[in-house]
C-alpha positions in Angstrom: 0.0 0.0 0.0 1.4 3.4 -0.9 1.9 6.2 1.6 -0.8 8.3 0.0 -3.4 5.6 0.2 -2.6 4.9 3.9 -2.9 8.6 4.7 -6.4 8.9 3.2 -7.9 6.3 5.6 -9.5 7.9 8.7 -8.0 7.0 12.1 -9.6 4.2 13.9 -11.7 5.4 16.8 -14.1 3.5 19.1 -17.0 5.9 19.7 -20.0 5.4 22.0 -22.9 4.0 20.0 -20.7 1.7 17.8 -21.8 -1.9 17.5 -19.0 -4.2 18.8 -18.2 -7.8 19.5 -15.8 -8.1 22.5 -13.9 -11.2 23.5 -12.6 -11.1 27.1 -10.9 -13.4 29.5 -13.2 -15.7 31.3 -12.9 -18.4 33.9 -10.7 -21.5 33.3 -8.9 -20.1 30.3 -12.1 -19.6 28.3 -13.2 -16.5 26.5 -16.5 -14.5 27.0 -18.0 -13.1 23.9 -20.2 -10.0 24.3 -22.0 -8.4 21.3 -23.8 -5.1 21.5 -23.4 -1.3 21.7 -20.3 0.3 23.1 -21.5 2.8 25.7 -18.2 4.2 26.8 -15.5 3.8 29.5 -16.2 3.7 33.2 -13.7 4.2 36.0 -14.2 2.1 39.1 -11.6 2.3 41.8 -9.1 3.8 39.4 -9.5 1.0 36.9 -10.8 1.7 33.4 -13.7 -0.6 32.3 -15.5 -0.9 28.9 -19.3 -0.7 29.1 -21.2 -2.8 26.4 -25.0 -2.9 26.2 -25.7 -6.4 25.2 -28.0 -7.1 22.2 -29.2 -10.6 23.2 -26.8 -12.5 20.9 -25.6 -15.8 22.4 -28.3 -16.0 25.0 -27.3 -12.9 27.0 -30.0 -10.7 28.4 -30.8 -7.9 25.8 -30.2 -4.5 27.3 -28.0 -5.7 30.1 -24.8 -3.6 30.6 -21.7 -5.7 30.7 -18.6 -4.1 32.2 -15.3 -5.5 30.9 -12.1 -4.6 32.6 -9.5 -3.3 30.1 -6.8 -5.8 31.2 -9.3 -8.7 30.5 -9.8 -7.6 26.8 -8.6 -10.1 24.2 -10.2 -8.6 21.0 -12.6 -5.9 19.9 -14.4 -6.2 16.6 -16.0 -2.9 15.4 -19.1 -4.2 13.5 -20.6 -0.8 12.8 -18.9 2.4 13.7 -20.9 5.4 15.0 -19.8 8.9 14.1 -18.1 10.9 16.8 -20.1 13.7 18.4 -17.9 16.4 16.8 -18.7 15.0 13.3 -22.4 14.9 14.0 -22.4 18.6 15.0 -20.3 19.6 12.0 -22.8 18.2 9.4 -24.6 21.0 7.6 -28.4 21.1 8.1 -30.4 19.9 5.1 -32.1 22.6 3.2 -35.9 22.0 2.9 -35.8 23.4 -0.7 -35.4 26.5 -2.7 -36.1 29.7 -0.8 -38.2 28.1 1.9 
């Protein structure tokens, strides 16, 4: 890939509202898979924790918030990226038509 092509790609950001699939360390060397909407980072006792609102995939309760400690993360798949708040505000308003 050329340097010009690489510079045209937007930086990767994980924004609240993005649909994600998270694999995290579980008991007995197993992985826990959580699919849903990334809600943001939470700080508990000085530790950063990822909050995911589960979508019901895999038998998990839909709407339940799963908190995954950052050190337990194995992989994060961004299934559908949400726009950052700054980008949402920067979009021009749609004109309803000519001279209206």
